[in-house]
C-alpha positions, 0 to 999 in steps of 0.5 A, spaced: 359 848 900 364 853 903 362 860 904 364 863 897 367 869 900 372 866 905 379 865 904 382 858 906 384 859 913 392 857 914 393 851 917 396 851 924 403 851 924 405 843 926 408 842 932 415 839 932 416 832 935 421 831 941 427 829 937 434 826 939 440 830 940 442 829 933 436 832 930 436 839 933 441 842 928 438 848 924 434 846 917 439 846 911 437 851 906 439 846 901 440 838 901 447 835 901 450 828 901 454 830 907 450 828 913 447 833 918 452 835 924 449 836 931 447 843 933 450 843 940 457 841 939 463 845 942 469 847 937 473 841 935 480 842 937 486 839 933 491 834 935 498 836 937 502 837 931 498 841 927 494 838 921 492 831 923 485 828 925 481 832 930 477 830 936 472 833 940 474 838 945 469 836 950 471 830 955 466 824 956 465 820 962 470 814 963 468 808 961 470 805 968 465 809 971 458 807 968 453 809 973 456 817 972 456 816 964 448 813 965 447 819 970 450 824 965 446 822 959 440 822 962 441 829 964 443 831 957 437 827 954 432 831 959 435 838 957 434 837 950 427 834 950 425 840 954 428 845 949 425 841 944 418 842 947 419 850 948 421 850 941 415 846 939 410 851 943 413 857 940 411 855 933 416 857 927 420 863 928 418 865 921 411 863 918 410 859 911 412 864 906 416 868 910 417 876 908 419 875 901 413 870 900 407 875 901 405 874 908 409 876 914 405 871 918 399 867 920 396 874 923 396 878 916 393 872 913 387 872 918 387 879 917 385 879 910 380 873 911 377 878 917 377 884 912 373 880 906 368 878 912 367 885 913 365 888 906 362 881 903 355 882 906 355 889 902 357 887 896 351 885 891 351 881 884 347 886 879 343 883 873 341 888 868 336 888 862 339 892 857 337 894 850 340 890 844 347 892 842 352 889 837 358 893 841 361 891 847 362 895 853 367 901 854 370 898 860 369 891 862 365 887 857 359 884 859 360 876 859 355 872 855 352 878 851 348 876 845 342 878 840 336 881 843 335 884 850 342 883 853 343 880 860 348 884 863 352 882 869 356 886 874 357 888 881 355 893 886 357 895 893 352 898 898 355 905 901 348 907 905 344 902 908 339 906 911 337 910 904 339 903 900 344 906 896 348 902 892 355 904 888 357 901 881 359 903 874 355 907 869 357 902 864 354 896 868 347 900 868 348 903 861 348 900 854 355 902 851 352 904 844 345 908 845 347 910 852 340 908 854 340 906 862 338 899 864 331 897 863 331 892 869 336 892 875 336 886 879 340 885 885 342 879 889 346 878 896 351 873 897 346 869 901 340 869 895 336 875 897 333 879 891 332 886 890 329 891 885 334 897 883 332 904 880 337 908 877 338 914 880 344 917 876 350 916 872 356 919 870 360 917 863 366 921 865 367 918 871 364 911 870 360 912 876 352 910 877 348 910 883 342 905 884 337 905 890 334 898 892 327 897 893 328 895 901 334 896 906 340 891 904 343 887 910 349 891 910 353 897 908 361 897 907 365 902 910 369 907 906 377 908 907 378 915 911 382 918 905 382 924 901 385 922 895 388 916 891 395 919 893 394 917 900 394 910 898 401 906 899 404 903 893 405 895 895 399 895 900 394 890 900 388 890 895 382 885 895 377 885 890 370 882 891 365 881 885 362 877 880 368 875 874 365 872 868 358 871 872 362 867 878 358 870 884 362 872 890 369 871 888 375 874 892 382 876 889 388 879 892 394 883 890 397 890 891 396 897 890 401 897 884 400 905 882 396 911 883 394 917 879 393 913 872 390 915 866 386 910 862 383 911 855 376 908 854 377 903 848 371 906 844 374 913 845 377 913 838 380 920 839 383 918 846 380 924 849 375 920 853 380 918 859 379 916 866 383 920 871 387 919 877 385 911 877 388 906 882 392 901 879 392 894 882 394 887 880 389 884 884 385 880 878 379 884 875 375 881 870 369 882 866 363 882 871 368 885 877 365 892 874 362 896 880 365 892 885 369 894 891 377 894 892 378 894 899 384 894 904 386 890 909 382 893 914 376 891 910 375 898 908 373 900 901 379 904 897 376 904 890 371 901 885 373 896 880 372 899 873 377 897 867 382 892 865 388 892 860 386 886 855 393 886 852 397 884 859 396 881 866 395 884 873 393 891 870 386 892 873 384 899 875 379 902 880 376 909 881 378 912 888 373 911 893 373 919 895 372 921 887 367 916 886 363 918 893 363 925 891 360 924 884 355 919 887 353 925 892 352 930 886 348 924 882 344 924 889 343 931 889 341 933 882 342 927 878 348 930 874 355 932 875 357 939 874 364 939 871 368 946 871 369 947 863 375 952 861 374 950 853 380 949 850 384 943 848 392 943 850 398 939 849 404 939 853 410 943 851 416 939 849 423 942 846 421 942 839 415 946 841 419 951 846 424 952 840 418 953 835 414 958 839 421 962 842 419 960 849 423 962 855 422 955 858 417 949 857 413 951 862 405 951 860 401 948 855 400 949 848 392 951 846 391 946 840 383 948 839 378 952 843 371 950 844 366 954 840 361 955 846 366 956 852 369 961 856 376 961 853 373 963 846 369 969 849 376 971 852 379 971 846 384 965 847 386 962 840 390 956 837 397 957 838 397 961 845 401 958 851 397 958 857 403 958 863 399 959 869 392 958 873 391 963 879 398 964 879 400 957 879 405 955 874 402 949 869 407 944 868 403 939 863 396 938 860 395 933 865 397 938 871 392 944 867 386 939 868 388 937 875 387 944 877 381 945 873 378 939 876 379 943 883 374 948 881 367 949 881 362 951 875 361 959 876 368 960 879 372 965 876 380 964 875 385 968 872 390 965 866 396 967 864 398 967 857 403 968 851 398 971 846 401 973 839 408 974 842 406 978 849 404 976 856 397 977 858 393 975 864 385 974 863 380 973 868 375 967 866 368 964 869 368 957 868 361 954 866 358 947 867 361 942 862 356 941 856 353 934 856 356 933 848 363 934 850 367 928 852 
């Protein structure tokens, strides 16, 4: 059986056989009933008198000199055969597929095969025993879920071989309804080695989980040297590896379609729980791919595959590896993630809201609600206030405010600029750790 992680290698380019002179014309783009004409021809010259039939301008040896004709023909034939051999040795000038076919040449296809070979040994199949549940997963449903203890399927990737640390999705190792962690985690390599796993920590907000294996795994994946998902180029190659529908060790290929996407969690009816700053890809991602790596053409992990949109095709989403790694570091250090918390719900200012509140422009966000136990309520922020700036930086939208808060840490003090009861007001606030009961 072929190695399930390998792409079929491209067939070597066929070497053209030596051809007679009439076959050296360029390959036509479309077939025609008109016979091909020889490529090596000089322009035809019209007969004296204008528009009559034309004759070749090249002179042929005189039929009264057969020896000269034979010698000339032999030299021409040798020259053409040699030219054909040169072209055959070089191979096609444009590889199959061409620039518009997705591959610029055999070299790039081989790079993809090599990239898979680099990361594949660090990709693990995860089998879990979860509590009984009537619901489905929040992100990618587990294939084959039924009554009684559920057998969940997913994927993980080793990011630290020495410490036997594996990164995966929280929903792979968590019951979606009860929130209880997996009772049993079994991990299998592509060559059949089995490990037991222990759940070290999980974070629902980011859907990241860390599992420690019972012994040192065979390999670890290299993480891409990037600061955020914004470092990725739209259109660059994206390779997904995982176990879709329990079909272990599957590779799919696509591109990075977009970055910075927000993906609402299906079971979050109010839409408040969203995965932020996600990578969008058209590399096929399906149930069972959860927790597997999304890689670049160098075999480096750029994301952790997490979610799909069931209503469309080519809509898969991955957590940028920089974000997943930062979450994993906190889970390893303290078993939890301390998100900074301001304590307000907001809405982006529209033309209607601008007119309704008499605002000078659309800068800022409208405060829709204030959490009962938050820094905002302690500072006197109320519904109807407009938050216009944070630490001197103008707020452009609700997403912009959330992104700026995410750069802070619990315990940091920030200054917010408000329109409060028709007057401008600046208030210092100390951010706290986001409560566990807040989504």
